N, C-alpha and C positions, 0 to 999 in steps of 0.2 A: 258315757261324758253327754252333759244337758247342755243345752244352747237354753241362758236365764236372758230375758232382755235386763238390757241396759241402757242408758240414753250416753254413759261415758266409754263405753268398750265398742268394742269391734270383733269383726273375729274372718279368718280366712277359710274359704270352704271353695269346693268345685259347684261351677253352673255346670249343670248338663241338660242342654236346650231340649226340644222335640217329644217328649216323654208326654205320651198323649191320656187322660183323663182314667182311664181303665186301668193304665201303671199307676197313676196313684193311689188310686183304691187301693189298689194291691198294697202299695209301699204303706199306705194309712192305717193297713188291717197289719202288717207287720208291725209298725208303731207302738201299737197300743203305747196308751199312756202318753202323750204325746200328742202335742195340736198341731195342724198343720197352718201355717200361717203366710200370709200374702204378704210378698216385701217389694215394696215401691223401687220400680227399676231402676230409680235417681240416686237408692242407696248405693248401687253395686258400680265397683270400681275396677279395674282389670288388675289383674294381677302382676301382668306383663303390657302394655299400654303397648307392646309393639307385635303383640296375638291378638288385638281386639276382632270381635266379630260382633255383628248388632245383636244388643240388649235383646233377650224377650220380655215381651209384656207380661207374663205369667208364674212369675217366679214366685216360689214357696219354702221356708225353712219348717222345720219339724220340731219344734219346742216341748220341754219336758216341763206336762201339765205341775202346778206348783204342790200340788198334795202331795205328789210321785217323787217328791227333790227330799234327797237323806243325806247331808255333809259327810255323814259317818260310815258312809259305804263307801271302801277304795273300788276304784277301776276294776273293773276283770281284765285278768292280768291276757289271758288270750285274746281280749277284743281291743284291749291296748297296744296290743302288740301289730295287730293287724292296719292299727287307726296310725300307728306309727311308721310302721312299712308303708303305707299308703301316702303318708304326707313325703315321704325323702322322696317320691316318687316325682314329687313335682319341684325338685331343687333343694338346693341349701334355704334361702332366703324364705321358701315358703313352709319348712319344715322348722325352723328358725322360729317363724312365727307363730307357729302350731303351738312350740313349747311353750313360748310365752303369754301367745290369749289365750290357751286354757286351763281352766283351774277348774281343780279338782275337789276342793273346799273353801270355806273360808279363806280368800287370799292367796292359798296356795297354790303356783301355778306347776303345770306340768312338768316342766323345767325342773323345779325344786323336787315334785314329788318322788321322780325318776331320780333324781341326786341321792336322796334321804333313804330310797327302798334299794337303789343297788349296794 
C-alpha cells in the first residue's frame, strides 16, 4: 500500500517519536522504492485529543516513488492482514478510518476491496 500525495485527502497513521537518525537510515534501506518526506508539524492532528503529547519537530512519512506505483497490483494478502490487525489495535474509529482512507487502486477503497474479495 502506497502513500500518494494529495491536497484533498488525509490519512491516519501512527506517530512514533524518539527515533534517531540511525534508525531512520535503516528504515530507508528497508523501504527501497519509497522517498522519506518531512511532514510539517502543523499538518499533524491528534487522533484522540485527550491523549496528546508534544508534537515532534522532525516527522517523516515514506511515499512510494511514482515510477514504482502500479494500480494493477493487488495488495499482498499476508501484508494486508498485518496492516488490518495493526489498525484494529488502535480502536474501532482508527480501523474504520483506515478502511475508508486507504485506496487499493483508482478510487477503490480498502473497505470495498475487502468486501469484493471476501
